[in-house]
N, C-alpha and C positions, 0 to 999 in steps of 0.2 A: 071392250070386254065388260060384260055385265057382272053383277054380284054372283049369280048362280054359277057362271063359268069359273070365276075366281075361287069360289068355295070348293067346287069340284076338283080343280087343280091342287088346291091346298090339301084336301083330304087324300088325294092320290099319293101325295108325298108324306103326309103326316101319319096316316094309319100304318103303313109298312115300317116307317121309322120307329114308331112306338113299339111295334111287335118285335123288331130286331133289338131295340134297347132293353125291353123286358126280358127277352131270352138271354141276353148277355148278363144282366144283373142277377137273374135267378140262379145261374150256374156258379157265379163267383161267391156270393155271400159277402158278409161284412164282419170282420173280427177286429177287436181292439188290440193295442199293443200289450195290454195286460193279459188278455186271453192267449195271445201268441207266446208270451214268455212263460205262462203257467203250463201250456201245452209242451213247450220245450223242456222245462224243468221236470215234468212228470215222466217224459219218455226217455230221459237220460238215465244212466246207471246211478242208483242211489247208494251213497256211502255215508255212514253215520259215525260220528265221533263217540268217544267213551261216555261223555256226559249224556249225549242224546240217547244212546243205547240204554243207559241206566234209567233215564226218565221214561223211556218207552216201557220198560219193565214195570215202573211205578204205575203207569196208566193202563197196564195189561194189554198192550198192543204189540203186534208183530210187524215186521218191516213191510210185508205185502199189504196189510190193512192200512198201515200208515201212508204208504204210497197212494193207495186208492183214495184215502181221505184228503189228499192234497188237492183234489178237484174242488173242494169246498173252501179253498183259500184264494186270496188275491194279493197282488203285489202292492205294497204301500211305497210308492216312489219317493215320498217325502223323507222316509227313514232309510231308504236304500242308498247304497254307494255303488252305482252301476259301472262307474268308470275306474274303480280301484284296480290296481295292477297287483298281481298277475290274474286275479279272478274277481269279477264283479260280485258284490254282495247285494242280495235282494231280501228285503224284510217282508215276510209273508204273514198276513193276518187273516183270521176267519171271516168269511163273508157275513155270516150271522154271528155276532159277538155273544149272543145268549147261549148258543150251543157249542161254541168253540172252547176247546180244553187247553189249547196251547198256541203260542206264536213262535216263529222261528226265523233265524237269519240263515239264508242259504247262499253258499258260494257256488257260482256257475262256472265250474271248470269245463274245459272243452266238451267232453262227453260224460262228465261226472257231475251229479248234483251232490254236493257235500254239505252235511248239516252237522255242525260241531255241538250245538246246544239248543235246547228248547226252553222257552219261557212258559212255565205252567201258569194257567190263569186261575184255576180253582185252588183254594187253600188246602183242601183235603189231601191232594196228591203232592202238594208243594213241600211237605215235610218228609220226603223220602230219603234225604241224606246224599243226594247225588252231587251237590255243589262242592263237596270236598274232593271230588275227582279232578285231577289236573290233566 
């Protein structure tokens, strides 16, 4: 078998294999664990604690806008306690720290995303008096 015959046989197998591989990869896509967890947290039912509701009023946000804004956040796994019982706690920080107004610790209950408190990042809204609520 000479070189041309070997090259021809190689290409007969290589080209269809590449086409099949690219068609499989294009359909699936690639997502990170951070993206999957944020997608799960955003699509669950949102429940806010009293402190979180008070701080949202200080920021002039309603719950639906707050839930939409969660797409601009990411999970910081270093500060999170994901194996805590009965519900894991995920610490969410803004992707862009310059435009982020708050950080939060989120409890991932089965079908509920529970937020007890927000950590306000700018000092203007930090003096709203919500820290006295228990």
